[in-house]
C-alpha positions in Angstrom: 151.3 5.5 138.2 148.2 7.5 137.4 147.6 10.5 139.6 143.9 11.1 140.7 142.5 14.6 141.0 139.2 16.0 142.1 138.2 19.5 141.0 135.8 20.6 143.8 132.8 22.6 143.0 131.0 23.5 146.3 127.2 24.0 146.1 126.2 24.7 149.8 122.9 23.6 151.3 121.3 23.2 147.9 117.9 21.5 148.1 118.5 20.0 151.6 115.3 20.4 153.7 116.9 18.6 156.6 118.8 20.3 159.4 120.9 17.5 160.9 121.9 17.9 164.5 125.6 18.4 163.7 125.3 20.5 160.5 125.7 24.1 159.8 127.0 23.8 156.2 128.1 27.5 156.0 130.2 27.3 159.1 131.7 23.9 158.3 132.6 24.8 154.8 133.4 28.5 155.2 131.2 29.1 152.1 127.6 30.1 151.7 127.4 31.4 148.1 126.4 29.2 145.1 129.0 29.7 142.3 127.6 30.9 139.0 128.4 29.4 135.6 131.6 31.5 134.9 132.9 30.8 138.4 132.5 27.1 137.9 134.2 27.2 134.5 137.0 29.3 135.9 137.5 26.9 138.8 137.8 23.9 136.4 140.2 25.7 134.0 142.3 26.9 136.9 142.7 23.4 138.4 143.4 21.8 135.0 146.2 24.3 134.3 147.8 23.5 137.6 148.1 19.7 137.0 151.6 18.6 136.0 151.3 14.8 135.6 150.6 13.6 132.0 149.1 10.4 133.3 146.2 11.5 135.4 142.5 10.7 136.2 140.4 13.9 136.7 136.9 14.2 138.1 134.8 17.3 138.5 133.2 16.9 141.9 130.0 18.6 143.0 130.2 18.7 146.8 127.9 20.2 149.4 124.1 20.0 149.9 122.4 17.1 148.3 123.0 17.1 144.5 120.3 14.7 143.5 117.7 16.4 145.6 117.7 19.5 143.4 115.2 19.8 140.5 116.2 17.7 137.5 116.7 20.7 135.2 119.2 22.2 137.7 121.1 18.9 138.0 121.4 18.8 134.2 122.5 22.5 134.2 125.4 21.8 136.5 126.3 18.5 134.9 126.2 20.1 131.4 128.9 22.5 132.4 131.3 19.6 132.8 130.6 18.0 129.4 132.9 20.1 127.2 135.8 19.2 129.4 134.9 15.5 129.3 134.4 15.6 125.5 137.9 17.2 125.1 139.5 14.5 127.2 140.7 16.9 129.9 138.3 15.4 132.5 137.3 11.8 132.9 134.0 12.1 134.6 132.0 13.6 137.4 131.6 12.8 141.1 128.7 14.0 143.2 127.7 13.8 146.9 124.1 13.3 148.1 121.8 11.7 150.6 120.9 8.0 150.6 117.2 8.9 150.4 117.8 10.9 147.2 118.7 7.9 145.1 116.5 5.9 142.8 116.8 4.2 139.4 115.7 7.3 137.4 118.2 9.5 139.1 121.0 7.1 138.5 120.1 6.8 134.8 120.3 10.6 134.5 123.7 10.6 136.2 125.0 7.9 134.0 123.9 9.9 130.9 126.1 12.8 132.0 129.2 10.6 132.8 128.9 10.6 136.6 131.2 7.8 137.7 131.3 8.2 141.5 128.5 8.8 144.0 129.3 9.6 147.7 126.5 9.1 150.2 126.5 10.8 153.6 125.7 7.7 155.6 127.2 9.0 158.8 126.0 6.0 160.7 124.3 2.6 160.0 122.7 2.6 163.4 119.0 3.7 163.4 119.2 5.1 166.9 122.1 7.4 166.0 120.4 8.5 162.8 117.2 9.3 164.6 118.9 11.2 167.4 120.9 13.3 164.8 117.8 14.1 162.7 119.2 12.5 159.6 115.7 11.9 158.1 116.6 8.4 156.7 117.2 4.9 158.0 120.1 2.5 157.9 118.1 0.3 155.5 117.8 3.3 153.1 121.6 3.6 153.1 122.0 -0.1 152.4 119.4 -0.1 149.6 120.9 3.0 147.9 124.4 1.7 148.2 123.5 -1.6 146.5 121.6 0.1 143.7 124.6 2.4 143.0 126.9 -0.5 142.9 124.6 -2.6 140.7 124.6 0.1 138.0 128.4 0.3 137.9 129.1 3.5 139.8 131.9 3.8 142.3 130.4 4.1 145.8 131.6 6.4 148.6 130.1 6.1 152.1 131.0 8.8 154.6 130.8 8.1 158.3 131.0 10.1 161.5 132.1 9.0 164.9 131.0 10.4 168.3 127.5 11.4 167.3 124.6 11.5 169.9 123.7 8.0 170.8 126.9 6.6 169.3 129.3 4.2 170.9 132.6 2.6 169.9 130.7 -0.7 169.3 128.2 1.1 166.9 131.1 2.9 165.2 132.9 -0.4 164.5 129.6 -2.0 163.3 129.1 0.9 160.9 132.6 0.5 159.5 132.1 -3.2 159.1 128.8 -2.6 157.2 130.5 -0.2 154.9 133.0 -2.9 154.1 130.2 -5.4 153.5 128.6 -3.0 151.1 131.8 -3.0 149.1 132.3 0.8 149.1 135.1 2.0 147.0 136.0 4.9 149.3 135.1 6.4 152.6 135.7 9.5 154.7 135.9 9.5 158.5 134.7 12.6 160.3 134.8 13.0 164.1 131.6 14.9 165.2 132.2 18.5 166.2 130.1 20.9 168.1 129.5 23.7 165.6 128.0 27.0 166.5 124.2 27.3 165.9 123.4 23.6 165.6 121.2 21.3 167.6 124.3 19.7 169.1 125.4 23.2 170.2 122.2 23.6 172.1 122.5 20.1 173.7 126.1 20.9 174.5 125.0 24.1 176.3 122.4 22.2 178.3 124.9 19.5 179.2 123.0 16.7 177.4 125.7 16.1 174.8 129.5 15.9 175.1 131.7 15.3 172.1 134.6 12.9 172.1 137.9 14.1 173.4 140.7 14.4 170.9 142.3 11.3 172.4 139.1 9.3 172.2 138.5 10.3 168.6 142.0 9.3 167.7 141.7 5.9 169.4 138.2 5.2 167.9 139.5 6.1 164.4 142.5 3.9 164.9 140.1 1.0 165.6 138.2 1.3 162.4 140.8 2.5 159.9 142.4 -1.0 159.5 139.0 -2.4 158.6 139.0 -0.2 155.5 142.6 -0.6 154.6 142.5 -4.4 154.9 139.5 -4.3 152.5 141.3 -2.0 150.0 138.7 0.7 150.6 140.3 4.1 149.9 140.1 6.5 152.8 139.8 9.9 151.2 139.9 11.9 154.3 140.4 11.4 158.1 139.1 14.5 160.0 137.1 17.5 158.8 138.6 19.8 156.2 139.9 22.9 158.0 137.9 26.0 157.1 138.9 29.4 158.5 136.0 29.3 161.0 137.2 26.0 162.4 140.9 26.9 162.5 140.5 30.3 164.2 137.9 28.9 166.6 135.1 31.3 165.6 132.6 28.6 164.7 134.0 25.6 166.6 132.5 25.3 170.1 134.1 22.0 171.1 135.2 18.6 169.8 138.2 16.7 168.4 139.3 19.0 165.7 143.0 19.1 164.9 144.9 20.1 161.8 147.1 16.9 162.2 144.3 14.5 163.1 145.2 12.0 160.4 148.9 12.0 161.4 147.9 11.5 165.0 145.8 8.4 164.1 148.5 6.9 161.9 151.0 7.6 164.6 149.0 5.3 167.0 148.7 2.6 164.3 152.5 2.6 163.9 153.0 2.6 167.7 151.1 -0.7 167.8 153.7 -2.2 165.4 156.5 -1.1 167.8 154.9 -2.5 170.9 157.3 -5.5 171.2 160.2 -3.0 171.1 159.0 -0.7 173.8 161.0 -2.5 176.5 164.4 -2.5 178.1 166.9 -4.9 176.5 170.6 -5.2 175.8 170.4 -4.1 172.1 171.8 -0.6 171.7 170.5 0.2 168.3 167.2 -0.2 166.4 167.0 0.4 162.7 163.5 0.7 161.2 162.9 0.5 157.5 159.6 2.0 156.4 158.0 2.7 153.0 158.8 6.4 152.2 155.2 7.5 152.1 154.7 6.2 155.7 157.9 7.2 157.3 156.6 10.4 158.9 153.7 8.5 160.5 156.1 5.8 161.7 158.3 8.4 163.4 155.1 9.9 164.7 153.4 13.2 165.3 155.9 15.4 167.0 158.3 12.3 166.8 156.2 10.5 169.4 157.1 7.0 168.4 160.8 7.8 167.9 161.0 9.5 171.3 159.3 6.4 172.9 161.9 4.1 171.3 164.7 6.4 172.5 163.8 5.4 176.1 165.0 1.9 175.4 167.7 2.3 172.7 170.7 4.5 172.5 170.3 4.9 168.7 166.9 4.9 166.8 167.3 5.1 163.0 164.4 5.4 160.5 165.3 4.6 156.9 163.1 5.0 153.8 162.7 1.6 152.0 160.3 -0.6 150.1 158.9 -2.7 152.9 158.6 -2.5 156.7 161.4 -4.2 158.6 163.0 -3.8 162.0 166.6 -4.7 162.8 168.2 -4.5 166.2 171.8 -5.0 167.6 173.2 -4.4 164.1 176.2 -2.3 164.9 
């Protein structure tokens, strides 16, 4: 099995003239300085030296800001720093993140020249009302057009989405997820909207005109859309915002469904659905649940939630690592 790695190079707020209602990049990322050439090279070399697997696929990933919105010579400068590592075979290619309205055929040809293989678009929503209310500066049609162009030229496509934005509903969230599937995205990220200090949403929150999803609501909404991606073999790269120091210690987070174990909480609920028929009183004293080893912690549940629920109905609840999911009862 080939292990996939991204070497992240964060270039904050570069060339982004928009101030989306939810965004304060410095406070979300915990970083506000653009790394210089030597810092980028050191970061790449440090990550490469830490990889143990011989069989691996490595991308250098330029995150933050809107990479294809910066001047062409600056794009080429950053992309050129990765070329010696690609030429030596230590790195397979480059991944970039950008806005849907910063994609055209000339930009894609340039990226192809420098061995970019994956482009992530911050779609956030495919509902025009939500995009307008959050000051995104582009339409849903622009997301669709850019996504199709990216796929047509052979790039892998990532489409990030957010839930709980102003004007959003569960129905709109599900519609966005379904459209991402229709666009044949290769990967996605699911971010619950948070109220971050010094953003438009922070002002609306103070005025009482915007309220973020509760943690429970965010978990349940994510649980509704996650199977859509999994069933379509779309890789979900992240569930929940990456924890910067400002979010973890609460300095920058005003309100919203941020939790260090958000992904585990979502997957706990998905597994709970599989156990629904067994959450009932019966005459079977023991339940044995065989679960693939990479899923067993989620099956047991966050803080053993699912196991504890089952214990209300069985004297013995046993989870076993296996190859496939299977439930046996009354076996002893």
